[in-house]
N, C-alpha and C positions, 0 to 999 in steps of 0.2 A: 405736808399740806394740805390745805382744806380741800382739795376733790380727791387724794385719797381717801381722809377718812370718807366723805361720799359712796367711792369705788366699794370699800369696804359694806359700808351701810345697804348700798345699793344692790350688791351679791348676797348677804345676808337676807333681803329683803325677797329676793326674787322666792320661793320656795313658801313663802309664809302670809301673800294677804290677802284679803279673802275681802268677805262685802257684810252693810251690815243686812243688805235687802235686796229683792231685783227685782224695782221700779223696772217696767217696760218704756223708752225713748225712743222717739219717733228718730229713726233714721235718717230720713231726710223732707225734714219741713219746707209749707208751703217761702217761699223767700220775702221777708218785711221791709219795707222802706223804714231802714235805719234810720232815720232822721224829724217827720213825723209819727209811728206807731203807735196807735194808745193803747194803753196795758187792757181798757175794758171787748176789745180787740183781740188783744192777741189770746186770750187763758178762755181755754174752756170746758167742765169736767170732765170725765174719762170714769167710769161706768165697768168696763172691760179690762183695765190693762192687758189682760192675756192678748189681747187681740189687732194689738201695735203691734208693728213690724218695727223688726233692730234691738232688739231683747236687751239687756251687757248689767250687769255691778251698779247698782246705782239704786240709795236712798234719796227720800222726798223729806224736807222740811214741811211737807204739810202736801193734798192731793191733790194741787193747781201742779200747774207749770209747762201743757203740753202747748205749744203753739197751735194755736188755729191752723186752719185752710178756711176763716170764709174773711180777714182784711184787704179791703179791695186795693190799697195802695201796695205795688211791688215794685222791691228792687233789691238790688244782690249790695254784697257789705265789699262786691265789687266798682258799684258805682259810687262813693265816698272818699271825697276829696280827700288829699292828701294836707292840704291847705288844716283843716279841724284833727287837733293832736289826741282828740280821742274816742271816742264809741261809747254806746249807750251799754245796757246787763241784756236790757230787751233788742238791741241790735244784735250782737252777738249768737244770745237765744234764739233769734231768730235764720241763724246764718249758721249754726255753731258746725251741722254736716259737710256745708255744700265744701266740692274740688279743690283743694290748696287754700284754704282756712287752717289757716293752722296755730295753737292757742298758748301759750311758753306760762308758767304759775313759774312767777322766775322774786318769786318772795326770797326776804335778806329781811336778818332786823341788826340791831346794837349788840354789841360783846355782854352788855349790864341785864341786857333785857331777858337772859336765859330760853330764849326761844329757838326746836332745832326745826327751819322751815323745811329742808326733805321730809322731818317724822309727819310734819302736818298737810305736807303734801299727800306723804301714802293713805294718812288720815279722812281724811276730806280736801277738791278738787275740779275743777270742771271735769266737766268728761270730756274725753279726751285729750286734756291738756296732760303738755310734755315740762318735765323739771328742766328748766334753766337754775345753772348754779356758777349765779355774782359771781360768787370766793374764788371753787374755782374756773372758771371763763374768763381768765386774765393774768394779764404778766407774770410772769412764775420765776425771775428777774431777778424781781426787788423785793424791799421784806413792807417798799408800802401795798397795804390792801388794795385787793380787786382794781390793778390799776392793765387799763386799755391791754388785752392784747395787742399781739402782732397782725399782721391780715396773714399769716401763715393759719398763724394759730387760727382764731377766729373762723375764719374759714374751715377748716380744719372741726373744728367743735360744732359748728353750726352745721357740716355735711353729717355728725356722727347722727345726731339731730335729726337726721334727712330733711334737715328746709333744703327750700329750689328757693331761685330769684325771684319765681313765676309765686310765688306764696305769699299769701294777704293775711299777716301778722297781730293776734290782737296779745297782748303782753297783763300780767295783774301780776297782785303781793295779796295778801294779806291780811292791808292793814284799809288798806281802800285808795289810795295815790302815794307810792315810797322811791320803791327799789326799783318797779314799773318803769317810773318812771328815764331808771339807766338803763335798762335794756332797752327802750323805745332810742335812749342817745346813742348809744350801742352799735346799732345795727343803721339808723341815720347815717355814722361819721366809714359805716363802713357801705352806701350806699346803699343800700337797701330803702329804700321812700313809703314801700306800701306800708305801712306799720304802725299803729295804736295803741295807747293803754287804755285800758276796759275803766273805764270811770267808775267811781267806786272801787272795783277789786269786790275780791273777792264776799266783803262785806253786807256790797250790794246786793251783789246776786245772787246771796244766803241768802236776806234779807225780801229779795222780789220774788223766793218760795221757789225757787230754780233750782233742779234735783243738780248733788252731782255725788260722782265716786267718793263709794270710799277704800278703796284697795288700785296700787296703780298697776296695769295690766305687764305682763313682760316682756312685750319689746319697747312699752314706759320706755323700764326701768333696765333694760339694757341700750334703747339709743341714753341717756344720762347714762349708763355707764361710758359706752363708747366712749359721748363726747370727754367726760376727764383722762381718759387715757390720750386722745388726740392732742387734748392738749399738752399734757407731760409728754405724750411724745414727738413732739414737738420743737417743747424748749430743753427736753435733751440729747438731742440732736440724732430720735433712733431712727426716725426717717422723714424721707421727701415729701414738701405738698408743694402745688401748686394749682393755687389760689383762680389762678387762671385760665385751668382748660378743664375741658364741661368732661367729666365721665359716670356712668350709666349707674345709679342710686346705690351704695353699698349694699353687700344679699344681709339679710337679716339670719345666717349663719354665721355673718363675720359677727354679726352683734352680738349673739351669744358667743364669739371663742372670745370678744374682749370681756366676759365674763369671769371666766375661765381662770385660775389658777397661777393659770404658763400666758401669759398676756403677751400679744403679739406688739411688734415690732413696724407694723405696718399699719399709716395711717387709710382710711374708710378714702376711696377714690371722689374727691370733689367732687359735691351737686350744687354749693352756693359758689358765686364766684365775690368776691369783692371786689368795690373800687374803693378806693381811699379817700376824704375829705377833711384833709389838713385843720381846713381853716378849724371846724369845728374842734378842735381841740388845743388844749394850751399848754403850754411848756413854761416852768418855774422861769426861764431867761427872757421867754413874751410877757411874762405877768412886771418882769423888773422893769420893762422896758417901758410898760406902759405909766407904771409908776411916774417917771418925765414925761412920757409925752401924753400922756392921760389923752389919747385918742377913744379907747372903748372905757365905756360909764365899766366900775366894776360891782357887782352883786353880790353879798355872799347872804349862806341859806343859812346858818347857822341862827343860835337865841339870842336874840341881843344880849344875856351875860356872858356869853360866851365870845360875841364879840371887842365886846367893850371890856374886857380879861374879867373879872369881878367872877368867873366863873373857871373852873379849875378845867381842863380838856380830858375827854372819859376819858384817852391814854396818857403811858407814861413816857414822860420825855416830851414836850412839850409844853410850846410855854404858852403864853395867856393873849390875845387880842389880835390883832386884827389886821390886813394889807393898807398900809399908808393912802389915802383919798378915799377905798373901798367905800358902801354901805348897803346898811344892815336891811334885806325885805325875807326874816326869817318863814322856810316854807309857809307851815301853815298856812302863811295869809294866803296863798294863791289854791284854798280849799276848805269850802264850807265843810255844812258840822256833821257830814253824811260821806265825808271827805272825797264827794268829787270837787271837780274841778271846776272852780265859780266862773259867772259867765264874763263877757269880754269888757259891761263897763265898768266888774265888778275889777277886776284885774287890774285897767289901768287906772283907778279911783286908789291900789294898791300901791300899782307905780309913779303915776306925781305922788302921791304924799308922799314918797319917801323923797325928790326932787329927781327922780328917773326922767326924762325924754324919751321918749318913744320915738325920737325923731334920728335918736345917733345913736350911734354902736354902743353895744351888750357885750360884757363878760361874767359870768358868774361860779362860784366856789361858794364849796361849803368847809365838812370836813373831814370826808372821803372822795366827793362825790360823788354822790350818791344823789343826795335832797335839790344840790347846783339846778342835778336835770331835772324838780320840780318846780323850778322859776321856768329853766330855758321854757318847759310845756306848755305854762302859764301865756312864753312870752310868744312862741309858736303861736297857739290861737288872736294872738296881736295881729299878723301879719309880721315876726319877727322869725321866718325864718333857718338863718342862719344863725343864732348864736353861740358862741365856740365858751363849754366848759374847758376852766384849768384844773386838768385829769386830776393832780398831787391835793392837789383844793392846802386846804388849812394842818394837812399831819403831814405832809412835806417841805411847806414855807415856814410853819414853828416849827420845826426840831431841826431845822437850815440855823448853822453855826452866823450867817451873814450875813441874812436877808430879813431886813428893817419892820420894825415889828410897832406898830400903835394903839392904846390901850385907854382909855375910859380919865383913865387919870394921870 
């Protein structure tokens, strides 16, 4: 299992984490307006970093990056509306050390990219961010990649990461907006509304010359390890977990124990309770039914070449083509050159150009249920907040022996 590899990596890395330098970070910056903050008022030079409180093992791309305490507009990330699905790097930076704000690195890459998300997380991540394993926190009972886990398994993993229902979550990835949208959708599916994607992700954070941590803390490693083990225990039937029964947070000693060779069969007590939103997830049978009834407009986020069936699928044994009646809007059309989400008027143009009515229901799909969530993110900005995603997407549909397939030819 992918999570087993992660677990070995985590345990091996506990004693080897190090940082490149020790620039100081303000632990409790003043809260800033997340919508209208200006870059000019946001930064100031730091002449004596050692005088700042809250030193941590971070390095900076420049000597900028400290939050100014002179900005006039102040309110916290708690004031953000969930009608807007993304949050700016400026906003996150200003609220990074605010209680109940948790940051998740949800980086994931296509297999042919030969990139390793956890290794990259260890090299550089937003200060305090926890690692969310997209492949590991998934349904372990199917061969389909990173399918949505059960309520019990997701609650176990989220609790092991120390996430609570009261938390404000900001999710990012190493591309800009890519796999973070999938994790945003996952939390929505399980009833957590206070979650946003970091607009532009880690590349935008670094382009803004904000600090990144060069090593994972022992606590972050233990939490990621505990999340992987919690998922495996649930699916292996080694532990009983009640996602609707609140319990005290897991103790540090429990998390540490999860990284030992003799792993405990117990799942950490629940700090996160699910409230499953079934209307946000579609199955193969629902897609089949929609071909006949045409109730929902079906949008495919894959490339036009894959949609038309003229380019092979990246996974073996998958037919080329698309679901009959679906339309193609490649996920990249939701983003600008800096990999940030397009403004509403531009997004509206993209959908209308492909004949999508924003007054009618929409369902999205892609290759494995990741980039379909980027379409859902864009539609959310346009006010369509209940867009379902076909979780199995083309990897399930194209491999199934009796599903209909259309192509350009």
